[in-house]
N, C-alpha and C positions, 0 to 999 in steps of 0.2 A: 532438479527442477530447472526449466529453461528460463532465460532472462525475461522473455515476454510474460511468462506466468508470474515470475516475481514482481514485475512492474505492475501487472494487473492487480495482484493482491495488495501492493502498497497503495495503488490508486483508490481502490475500494476502502481500504482502511482509513486513508486521509479523507475520503468522502464522508464517512461515518463521523469522523472527528470534526470536520467542517459543520455538519448539520447539528451535532451536539454543541459545538462551540457557539453557534448562533442562538442556542437556547439559554446560554449563560450570559447575563448582562451585568455590567458594573456601573452604578449610578455615579455620575460626576456632578451634574447640576440638576435643577429642576426640569424635568422633561428630557434630559440628555443622558443617554446610556450608551456605554461601549459594549459591543458584542465581539466575539473571538473567533468566528468561523473562518475569517480570511487568514488566520495564522496557519491553518492547514493548507490554504491555497498557496501561500508564500513558501511553505515547505515543499509543496509539489513543484513549484517554479524552480526552486533551488536544486532539488534532488531528482525529479522525474522528467521535467521538460514541459513543453508548451500544452499539448493536448491533454495529458493527465491533469495539468493545473486547471484547464478550462472545465473539465469534467468535475473536478472537486469543487470548483466555484459554483457550477450549476447545482450540485447536490446541496451545498451550503445555502445558496440563495433560495432553494425551495422552501425552507422554513420561513424566510422573510415574507414570502407570498402568503403563507398562512398567517403570519403575525400582522402584516400590514394590509392584507387584502387586495394587493395589486402585484403584478409580475415585473414591475419596472426594475425593482432591486436586482432581480436575477440577471437581467440584461446588463446592468451596471457592473455587477461582480464578475460576469463572464468577460466583459470588456477589460476590467482591471487585470484579470489573470492573463488574458491575451497580450495586452500591452506591456505588462511588467516582464513576462516571459520573453517577448521580442527584445526589450531593452537589455534584459540580463544576458541573453545569448549574444547580443551585439556589443558587449563590452562594459555595460554599466553593471559591475559586479556587486554594487551595494543595493540591496533590496529596498532600503528606506528611500534612497534617492530615486530609484526607478519608480517606486510607488508614488512619490511626491510629484514627480514629473507627470505621471498619469493624471493625478487629480488637478494639478495646475492647469492642464490643458482641457480635460474632460468637463470639470465642474462648470466654468462659465459657458462653454459651448453646448454641452449636452444636458447636464444634470439640472442646472437652475431653469433653463427654458422648459424642460420636461415637467418640473414641479409646478411652475407657474401656469403654463398653457394647458397642459394635459390634465394635471391633477387639480389645478385651481388654487394653488396656495398663494398667499401673500408673498411679495418679493422679499420682505425681511425674513419670513419663515424659510423661504427657499434658500436664502444666503446662509441661514443658520444650519440647515440640513446639509448643504454642500460642505460647510466648514467641518461640521461634525463627522460626516462620512470620511472626509479627507484625513482628519486628525486620527480617527479610528483606524483607517487603513494604514497610515504611516506607523501608528503605535503597534499594530499587529505585525507589520514587516519587521520592525525592530525586535519583537519577541521571537519571530521565526529565525531571524539571523543569529540571535543569541543561542537558540536551541541547537542550530546546526554547529555552531562553534563548540558548544558543550559536547555534542556527539563526537566531533573530531578529536577534541582534547582527551576524552576518556576512552574511546573505542577504536579509533583509527590506528592500526598497527602496520599499515601498508598492504593489507589483504582485502580490505573492504572497498570494492570497486565503486559503489554508489555514493560514497562520501568523498568529498574533496580531500586531497592528500594532506594539506597543510592549512593553517589559519594564517590569513594575510594580516600583517601587523597594522596596516592603515585601517582595515575594517575593524580590527579589535579596538584600536584607539577611538575610532569614530563611535562605535556602539557604546564604549565605556563612557566617553564624554557626553554623548546624547542622553544616556541614562541618568547621569549625575545632574545635568542641566534640567532635564524634564522633572526629575523628582524635586529638585530645589525650586523650580518655578511653578509647577502645577499645584503642589501641596498647599501653599498659603492661599492661592486663589480659590481652590475648591473648599477649603475650610472657611474662608471669609464669606463665600456665597451661602454656604449652609447656615452660618451664624446669622446672616442677614435674613434668611427665611424664618429662622427661629425668632429673631427680634420682632419682625412684622406680625407674626402670629401671636406672640405674647402681648404686643400693643393692641391688636384687635381684641384678644381675650379680656384685656383690662377695660377697654371701652364698653364691651357688652356686659361686663360684670357691673359697671356702674348703672347701665340701663336697667339690668335685672334687679339690682338692690333698690333703685328708685321705684320700680314697679311693685316690689314686695311691700315697700313702705306705704304706698298708696293703697294697696289692698288692706293693709292692717289699719288704715285710717277710716275705712268705710264703716258706717254704723251697722250695716247689715251685710249678710253674706249672700245676697241674692245674685242671680246670674247677671242681671243688668248692671248692678253696682260693680261687680267684678270686671265686666267687660268695659264699663266706663273708665275704671282705674287703669286697665291695661291700655286703652286707647290713648290716654294722656301720655303715657311713657313711649308709645309707639313712634311718636313724632321725633324722638331723640336719636334716630339713626337705625332703627330696627325695621326690617321689612315685614316681619311677622312675629307674633307673640302668642303663647298659649299656656294654660295651666293644665298639667297632666295629672291624671289620677294615679292610684297605685299600680294600675295595670299598664300605665304608659299611654293611655288614650286621652286626647285632648277633651277637657270639660268646658273650658272657656277659650275662645280663639278670636283674635283680631288680626287684620292684615292678611297677607298671603303666607300660607304655611305649606311649604313643599316637602318637608322631610317625611310627611305622612304618605307621600306618593311613592310608587315603586322606584327603587334606587339602592344605592349602597352608602352606608354610613361608616366613615373611617374615623377612629379615635386619633387625636393628635398628641404626641408626647411632649410637645414644646410648651403647652400650657394646660393647667388643670380645667376640667369641665368643658373643654373645647373640642369639637369634632367637626367634620365636614360631611355634608350630603352630596353625593355625586349621581348624576343621572345614570340609568341602567346601561345605556349605550351612548356611543359617541365616536367621532372620527379618530380622535387620539386622546391621550391622557390629559394633555394641556387644555384642550377644548372642553373636556368633561369637567376639569377643575373650574374653568371659567363659567360653566353653566351651573355649577354647584353653589351651595349655600353653607356659610359657617353657622354652626349651632352652638349655643351656649346654655347650659343647664344649671340652675341654682335651686338647691333644695329649699322647700318651704316647710318650716317646722311646726307653726301654730295654726295651719289651715286644716280643718277636718276633711277627710276623704281626698286629700291632695298629697302629691309627692314632690313634684318639682315645677319650676317655672322655666319654659323653653323659649329662647329668643333666637331668631334667624336673621341673617344679613347676607346679601349676595357676595359671592367670592370673587367675582370678576374684577372689581377695582383692585383688590390686594394682589391677585394673580397677575394682572397686567403690570403692576409695580414690581413684583418678583420677577416676572418674565423680562422686563426692561433691565433690571439689574443683572439678571442671568446673561442676557445678550451681551451686555457690556463686559462682564467677566470672561465669557467665552471668547469674545473678540480678543481680549488681552491674552488669554490662554493660547489662542491660535497664533497670535503674533509672537509670543514667547517660544511656542514650539517651532515655528518656522525659523526664528532667529537662532534657536538651539541647534537646529539641523545645520544651518549655515555656519555657525561657529564651530560645531563639532567637525564639519567637513573641512573647513579651513585650518583648524588647529591640527587635525590628524595629518593633513597634507603637509603643513609646515613641519611637523615633528618627523614625518617620514622622509621628507625630501633629502636631508643629508645622507640618509642610508641609501636612498635611491641613487644619488650621485656617486656614493662610494661603490655601490654594487656595479654601476655602469663602468666606473674607472677600473674595477678589479676584474673585469671579464677576461681581459687579455694579460692578467697579471702572471699566470704560469709561464707564458711564452717569454714575457719580458725578464722574468727571474732566470728561466733557463738559459737565455742568451745574453744575460747580464746587461740588459737595456736599462735606461734610466727610468725610475718608477717615481711618479708624482701623483699623489692621492689628494683629493679635495679636502679642504679644511672647513670647519664649522665654528659658529659662535657658541654653540652648545658644548660645554666642557666635556661631557661624556663622549659625544661624537668626535670631538677633536682628539681626545685621548685614544679612541679606537682607531682613528685614521693614522695617527702618529705611530701607534703600536704596529699596525699593519705595514706601514712604510718601513719602520725599523726591521720588521721581520723579513720583509722583502729584500732589504739590503743584506741582511744576515744570510738569507737563503742564497742570494746571488753569490756572496763570498764562499758559501759552502759548495756551491756548484763549481765555482772556480777551482776550489781546492780538490774537489772530487775528480774533475777532469785531469788535474795534474796527478792526483793519486792513481787514476785509471792508467795514465801513461806509465807511471812507475810500476803499477801492478802488472801491466802487460809484459813489461821487461822482466819483472820478478817471476811471472808464470813461465816465461820462456826459460829462464834459468832453473826454476824448479822442475820444469818438465824434463830438461836435460839431466838434472840430478836424479829424478825419479827413474829415468830410463837406465841410468848407470846403476842405480840401486836395484832395479828390476833385473838387470843383467847379472849383478852380483848374487841376488837371491836365487836366481835360476841356476847359477853355477853351484851355489851352496847346496840347493836341493838335489841337483844332479850328482854332487859329490857325496851326499849323505847316504852312502851305500849300506851302512850298518843299521840305519834307523828307517823304518817305514813311516812315510808321512802321507796321509790320505785326507783330502779335504772334501766336504760335501756342501751342497746347498741345504736349505731348510727342509726340503722334502726328503732328503737322504740320498740324492743322486750324486755320484762321485764327480767332482770337478778337478781334482788334483791327485796324481798317483806318481810319486817320485821313483827314482831309481832304486832306492832302498826297499820300497814296497815291491817293485818288480822282482828284485833279487830274492826277497823273503818269501813271496807268495807264488812266484812263477808265472804271473800274468804280465802281459805287456800293457802299457798305459792306454794304447788305442783300443784294447779289448774291454776296458771298464769305464773309462771317462765318458760322462754323459750317457752311460748305458745301464749301469747296475748300481745297487746299494752295497755298502760294506757288509751287510748281512750274508752276502755270498761267501765270505771268508770265515763265518762263524759256525760252530756246532749248534745245530737246531735245539737239542735238548738243553744245552747250556743257556741259550738265549731265552727259552721258555721258562726255565727255572728263575733266571734273573728277573724276567718280567713279572712273575708271580710274587717275588720278593718285593719288587718296587710297588706292585699293586697294593700289597698289604701295608707297606711303609707310607705311601702317599695317599691311601684311601681313594684311589680313582684307577680305572682300568688302564694298564700300561701294556702296549703290544707293538710289534714291528719295530720300525726305526726308532720309535720313542724310547725303547728299551735302552738304547746307547746314549740318548741325549736328554732324558728326563732330568737327571741330577745336574748336568752342566747347564741346562736351561735355568734351573732355580739357583744354583750356587756358582756358576761360571766355569767350573772345571770338575773332573772326576778321574781318578786313577783306579783301575781294576786289573786283575789278572784274567786273561781269556785264553782260549785255545783257537789259534787260527788253523784253517785247513788249506794246505798247499794245493796247487792246481793238480799235482800228482796224487793227492788224497791223503798224505800223511799229516799228523797233527804237529803244530808248533806252539809251545806255550810262549805267551808274550805278556808284558805289562803295557796296557793301553791307557794313555792319557787323552781324554776328550775334552776340548775347550771350545766354548762358544765364541763365534767371531761376531763383532759388533761394528756397525757403521758409526759415522760421526754423530748420529742422533741416538746412540746407544740402543739401536734396534738390532736384534740378532738377524744376521744375513746367511749364516751357515755354521758349520762346525769343522774343527781341525782335529784329526786323530793322529797321535804320534805313538808308534808301537816299537817295542824293542824285544828282540828274541832273548828269552830267559832259559833256554834249553840247558845251557851249561850251568847256570845257577841252580836249576832244579836238580841237575845230576849231582852237584856239590851237596845240596841239601839232603838228597837221598843218601849219599855216602856218609854225611855227618850223622843222620838219624841212625843208620845201620851201625856206625861206629859207636854212638852213644848207647844204642840197645845192647850191642855186644859187650861193651865195657861194663854196663850197668849189670848185666847178668854175670859176667865173669868176675866182677868185684863183689856183688851181693851174695852169690852162692858161697864162696869160701868164707866171706865175712859172716854169713849166717852161722856156719859151723863154729867159727872162732868166738863170736859174741855169745852164741847159745851155750857153748861149752863153758866159757868163763862164767856165765850166769849160773849155770848148774853147780859149778865148783864153788863159787862164792856163797851160794845159798846153804852149803854145808851138807847137802843131800848125799854127797859122795864121800863124807867123812870129815873128820876134824881137820882144820887147816891152821898151821902156825901163824902167829901174828905177823911176822916178817913177810911171809908168803901171802897173807891176806891183803897186806898193803900193796904188794906188787900186783896181785890179782885185781884189786880195786882200781889201780892205775890203768892196767890193761883194759879192763871193762869200760872204764870212763872214756878212754880214747877210742875204743871200738864204737862206742855210742856216738862220739863226736864225728867219727868217720862215717857212720850210718847217716847221721843228720846231714852232713855235708853232701853225700851222695844224693840223698832224697831231695834236699833243697835245690841242687843243681839241676836234677832231672825234672822236678816240678816247675821250675822257672823256665826251663827249655820247652816243656810241653805247653805251658800257658802262652808263651811267645808264639808257638806254632799253632795255637788253637786246638790242641789235641787232648786237652784235659777233660775227662768225662765228668758230667754232673748228673747224678741220679736224683732228680727233684721230686719231692713228695711233700703233701701238706701233713704236718705233724706237730705235736705240742712242743713248745719251746722249753718248758720247765723240765721235762724229763731229759732233754738233751743236756741242759745246763747241770742238772744233778749228776748225770753220768760223767760229765767233764770234771766236775768237782771230785768225784770219787776216784777218777783215773789219775788225778794230779795231787792227791793228798799225800801219796808216798813221797813224791818229790818235795812237797812243802815240809813234810816231817823231816826229811833229810837235811833241808835247809833251815829247820826250826822256824817255819813261817806257817801261820794259820791261814786257812782259806774259808771265807764266810760268804754264804749266798743269801742275798736279800731279794726275794722275788715278789712282784705284784702282778704276775701274769698267769694266774691259775686259768686253765682251760683255754689259753690263748694259743692259736696255731699259726705257723708260718710255712711257707713253701720253700724248702731248702733241701740240699744234699746233706744228709745227717752226718756222714763221715767228714765232709769238707768243713761243715760248721764245727765239728769237734776238733778238726785240725786247726781252724782259726782259734778257737778257745784255748787249745793246747799251746799255741805260739804265744798268745797274750798272757796266759797265766804263768807259763814258764819264764817269760821275760819279767813279769811282775815279781815272781818269786826270786829270780836270779839277781834282780837289782834292789831287793829289799834287805834291810839289815836283819840280823838274827833277833827273833822274838817279835817281829812286826806282823802285821796281818795284811792279807790281800782280800779286798772285798769285791764280790761280783754282785751288781745290781741289775735287776731286770724290771723295767717299767714299760708302760704302754700309753700312747696318746691316740687321737682319733684315727690315725692312718698308719702308725708304725709302732714296732716293738724296738725299744732301745736297751741294749745290753752294754754295760760298762765294766771294766776291770780296772781297779784303783790300787795303786801300791803306795808305799811309804818310803820310796827310794830317794835318790839324789836329784831327781827331776831331769828335764831335757833343756839344754840351752836354747834360747829363743832363736838365735841365728841358724841353728841346725834343724829346727822343726820343719821348714819347707822341704828339706831333703830326706826326712825321716823314712818315708816310704819308698825310697829309690833303692835299686839293687846295690848290694854290698855297702850300704850306708852304715857307718859306725860313728857315733859322736866323738869318740876318742880312739885312736888305733890301739891304745893299751887295753881297751875293752875286750878285744878279741882274745888277748892273752889272759887277762884276768877273769873274764866272765865266761868266755867261750862264745861260739856262734860264727856264722858266716856273713851276717849282714843281709841275708836274703829273707829272713823270716817275715818281716813286716811287709816287704814287697809282695811276697806270696800271699800273705794275709789280705792285703788290699785287693789283689786280683780275684781271690776266691769270693770275697764279700761282694764285689762289684758284679761277678758273674752270677750271683744269686740275687741281683737287683737291689743290693744294698749300698750303703756309703759308710766309710770309717774315718774317724778323726781322732785328735788327741788334745788334751788340755794338760798343761804342765806348768808347775812352779819350781824353779831351781831351789834345791835344798829341802823341798817338802813333799815331792812325789809326782806321779803322773796319773792321768785318767785316760785310758784308751776306750773309746766307745764306737759301737757300730749300730746302724739302723736298718731294719728289714721290713718290707711291706707287711702289714697286718692282714691276716685272712679270717680273723674272728674277733668279735668284740671282747675286750678283756673283762673278766670277773676279778675284781681286786681282792687280794687276800693279804693278811699281815705277814710280816717276816717270821718265819717259823723254823729257820734252819737250826737254831740253837736248841730246839726241843728234842732233836735226835743226835746222838753222838756216836762216834765210830766204836766198834768192838772187834776185837780180833779173837774173841773167845766165843765158842758156840754155847748156847744156853742148854741145849740137849744134843750132843754130838752123835753122829751116825757115820763112822768112817767108811762103811761098806757101800754107801748109796751111789757114789760115782762109778763103781764097778758094773752098774747096770747098763752102761753105754759102750757100744762097739764102734770104734773108729777105724776107717780105712785110710792110711797114708799112702798117697801116690806120689813118689819122688824118685828121680833117677839118680840123684847124687847120694851115694851110700852114707857119707858123713852127715849130711843134712837129714836124711831119713832116720839114721840112728839118733840124732839129737832130738828129733821130733818125738820119737818113741819114748826116749828117756823123759822129756817134759811132760808128755801126756799120761804116761804110766805113773809118773811121780804125782800127778793130780788125780789118780784113781781111775783112769780110763783104760779099757782093754784095746789094744792096738794091734793092727795087722799092716804090713807094708807090701806095696807092689812098686817094682822099679820101672815098669813101662805101662803103656796104655792097654795093651791086649791082656796082660795079667790082671790089671785092675778091673776091666769089664768082665772077665771070667769070674773073678772073686764076687763081683756084685750079683752075677747070675746064680752063684752057688749059695750065697748067704745074705742075710739082711744086715745092714749096717745103719747105725743111728746118725752118722756123720761122715763126710769125706773130706780129707785134707788133700788138695790137688795142686801140683805144679803144672804150669802151662807148657813148659819146654821139656817135652818127653822125646825119647829117641825114635819112637815108632808112629805115634799118634799125637796130633796137636791137642793140647789140654782143652781148647774151646770146643773141638769136635767131641771130646768125651763128655763135656758138660751138655751138649746138645743131645747126644745119645742117651744120657741118663734121664733127661727131661722128656724124651719121647716115649719112654716105657713106663706104664702105669705103676709097676712094682717099685721103681726107683725115682719116680717123678717128684715125690715129696721129700726126698732125703736132703737135708741141709748140706751145703758145700761151703768150705773155707778155702779160697784160693791163696796159696802161699807161693809167690813167685817173684822173680826179679822183674818180670815184665807185666806186672799186675795192672799198671795203668793202661797198657796197650790192650790188654784183655777187656777191661771195663769199657774202653772206647769201642772195641769191636762188637761187643754184645749190646751196647747202647741201651741197657735196661730191658732187653727182650726176655731175660731169664730171672725169675724171682727166687727168693729164699737162698741167697748167695751173699757171702761176705768176702772182702778182699784184704789181703795182708801182704805188704811188700817185704822182701828180704832186704836186710837181715831181720831176724825175728826177734821181738822183744817178748820175753816169756810171759809177763803178766798180760800183755795185750793179746797174745795168742790164746791163753786160757780164757780170758774175758770174752773173746769173740766166740770161742767154741761153746762156752756156757750160754751165751745169748742165742746162738743158733739152735742149740738143743732145746732151750726153753721156748723159742718161737715154734719149734716143731711140735711141742706138746699141745698147743691150742687149748690151754686149760681155761676153765671158767671157775671163778672163785667167788665166795660170799664174804664181805667184810662186815662184821657185826661190831660197830663202834659208835658211841654217842658224841665223840668229839669230831666236829666237822673239819677242823684244821688238820688233825692228824690223819683223817681219811683222805684229805686232799693229797697229803705227802705220800701216803701209801699208794694211792691211785697213780700218782706221778711215777713212783718207783717201778710199779709192775705193769702199767697200762700198755707198754710197748710189747709185752710178751704174752699177756693174757687178758681175758675179759673180766671185769670187776662189777659185781652188784653190791649194793650198800643197804644195811639195815640199821636204824638208829636205836631200836628197842628189841627186846626179846619177842614181843608180839609181832613186829614186822619180820623178824628173822624166822619165826615159826611159819608165818604165812608164805615166805619166799621158799623155805625148804620143801614145803608141801606141794609147791607149784613148779619148781625148777630142780634140775639135776646139777650138782656142783662137784668139781674134782677136789676142791679143798675149801675149808671154812676157816677164816681168820677170826678168832673169837676174843673179844674183850670180857673181862670178868665183871667189872662194875658197870651196871647199866641202869637207866632210870627206873625201869620196872622189874628189877630182879637181879640175880646173880647168873653170870654166864655159865657156871658149871651146871645149872639146872637144864640148859639147852642140850647138853652132850648126850643124855640118853635118847632124846627124840631124834638127834642127828644119826645116831647109830642105828636106830630102828628104821627110819625112813630111807636114809642114804648110807648104807653100811660101807660103801667103797669110798666115800669121801674122807680125805685126810683132815684131821682136826689139829689146828695149830693155834695155841693160845698166844695172844699178843697182849701183854699186860705190863703195867708200870711197877708192879711189886714182885718180890721174890715168891717162888711157888714151892710149896712143900714137896718132899720126895714122894709122898703117897699119891700126889696128883699126877705125876709123870706117867704112871701106868695106864691111865684112862685116856690120854691124848697121845698124838704122834710127836709133837714138838712143842717147846715152850720158848718164846722169844721175848726178851725184855725191851720195852719201848726206849729206854735210855741208851741201849747199846745197839740199836737197829741201824743197819746200813742197807743200801739198795742191793748190793752183791749178796749180802747174807740172806735177805728176805727172799729174793728171787731164786737163789740157790736152793734154799730149803724147800720152797713150794715146789719147784721144778722136780727135785729129786723125789719128793714124796708122791707127787702125781705119777712119775715114772714107775716107782715101786708098786703102787696100787694097781696101775694098768697091767704091769707084768704079772702081778699075783692074780689079777682076774682072768688073764689069758692063759694061765697054767704054765707059763714059762719058768725054768728053774731060776730061782733067786738065791744068789750067793751072798 
């Protein structure tokens, strides 16, 4: 919107306000009212200018023409707007003073002659009207000035062009003082005048009341009530000051009247609140309100109680005498009020000027203050008798002197600074030369600097030598991305995108982390100008200016080709040594284990002790080799983790079973307290079992004979917490911070007394942290230690009570079947004859049929010629790599499902290479531990059966235990009663049925005929808490006692029974 349009709209708005303002009146005295239309005119003068103000005045004056019946007021208001606008624009910035000047000049010259000559007013009335209009105009100018100041105070923020920028202090003081004096002076005069009117009317009412009472008394004295007698009585009272008198009937109509009675004529009757029963009759028309009142009559009505058919007595008296008296008093009061107003204006003007004068002088004196301070000239500021002004002047003068001194010091400091800058410039030049020489001499380190966009700004001699480019070829021309492998940069960019949750690409790939953290060191491959690759460690650092804003980046790269070659040599050496040590150690350890077990014949006691010593030290050597290789692989990031979501309870129970023998050897009990039924975690099962083996073996090793090791498993909202608590000697407080470091031993004698390398806990911590967990320890010296780790929860826990003590170990089968293992055919692929022979002995001793192949080609041929239930495979074969054999086996449908147990000195390398691509495979590192080998083979064979079983048991806690024991190997359905069992048997096919005898709705034996009828191929295994008679053995396949049940026993029996039934149904020979 244009400026003209805005001004036009504002003018129209103020014109409407002016018209409406003249419709609003404020009564001050009798016949004297203030109107407010000129407030809008004064606002137009201040904000819009001359002609908009005149237009607003014409619009407002149009209402006075309607009100008073003549257009003279329009002319006066337009003249007022014109004159005040001219004065305001010529320097009289006070609206009140400008308006007062107008009325002082115009009233005697124009206004009063106009009223007297043209309109025909009396001189006194003309003077009163002139004073009233002048006072009204000045009052409205004051209101307009205050409104403008309020607008500036609340809305002016420097952007409103039509408002003055600031409020002048002199105007503010003038308006404030004038408001106070006017309020203090006008209020008593106006109130006194109103009280005078009220007193006069009350006096008149009292006089008329006496006349009325006298007339009523005369009426009551008349002997008759005839018209003439009543008129005569009223006539006698009429002479006492009334101009007319009448008796009114109930309808208000005069029945008897004497004198002149005007109130029955057309006109207006107004009640007066100043006195009871008093009102005034006014003619219907008149020149103005005062003249109407002068032509009116006061009326007093007195009720008549005892006159029949009459209501009141009405008395009239002319209002002119009293109105003249009131008007005279009003004129005197208004003259006093006018005098007070004009004196108030004069006083406000003088006081505001006096108050502001010291500040004006101070302002004038301080206009050249900056130059005087700058050039240290003498500064003298005016003083004042007003204390505050004097303090301000003194403060400014003191400040001026202080600033002059500071300027003097600054000039001196500037001289010193100039000299210092020259010295520092010379020093920086020397430093720059030195740095340039250093960069040029750094021939073994590549230093490359870039700006924020990635453009190279520095390329030192070392970079030229490393990459083959000259500085002139790359500086200000290319990005360091030129020297990087594209695929490597893209892979790193994707990693950072996932890490930082925002897209990372281009040059940001190298500087995203330095931008956030200041620096980053990574390994990269540089590409030489000739095309060959150079491995480097690159440290990128952000470069900051003095405001801590990044201005570029500095990259320092060092060639690590030689280091990589040494690492490769070390890895190859470790790989070779591990194979060369593990393979013969397998033969030694396995042979010792077989001899010690007595399977090869009786051994004399002395020889047994020597064999025990040899076997124990072979185990120590195995553990040492395993720990050293594990810690090396962890450090190199080459340890493979096969992460799966699986139940925690079954893993803990397997760990307990696998370590019971070691506990029994040390006479230490192992107790499992689990509250994590059906809870799952995402872990590498073998690595978690390795963690538990380390913690449990340590707990057993440091526990006294007869003590207990307690495994607790609990769950909170987000984590599973597993702890292993012993009753040993505890850990010294000062050693605990070093507990998880490599080769840490609380006492060097521990190594000799208890055994160990000091690597177990370091490996344990790394394994747990790689599975997103944490591990810690609590210990009290002399009382024992509690090692606990936390793993992320993948399923809400269903709490269950501690049930470990309900089942106890058993080494005796309840219904033995020594021929069942012979159903399994195992192919051993091993190039070392000694190890192959040892594996044959171990496996055949456990009841398996074994065939051996010493190379890969023979093994593949054997697999084509015959079906095997399991393959034991070494990875290092003379003709074909073991991993290739695994891939070929999985590619053929006939052999794809055969379970494999890798037995190799390079087991970890194989796992890492396959990276979880092949299923149904287990890994066992050489040297071989007999029990572990057999356990893995049993597990793999059971996994291959894919059996489905039904557990008929009314004890939910016992079912949870059985489910945890076998759920890794087979699918388990559950029935609580005979009725549920019958329903499931009729609907589903089962490989085996675990049957409890005592059930809520009957005896388990009654279910056996139905099982044999509906599912004749299902194996029936009775799982009971009581001994079973010999006659019952013939109708079932196995009987297991609950109190002797173990995971191994239960899984083994079910697996072998399922295998036998499947062979029988397929018509294969069963031996």
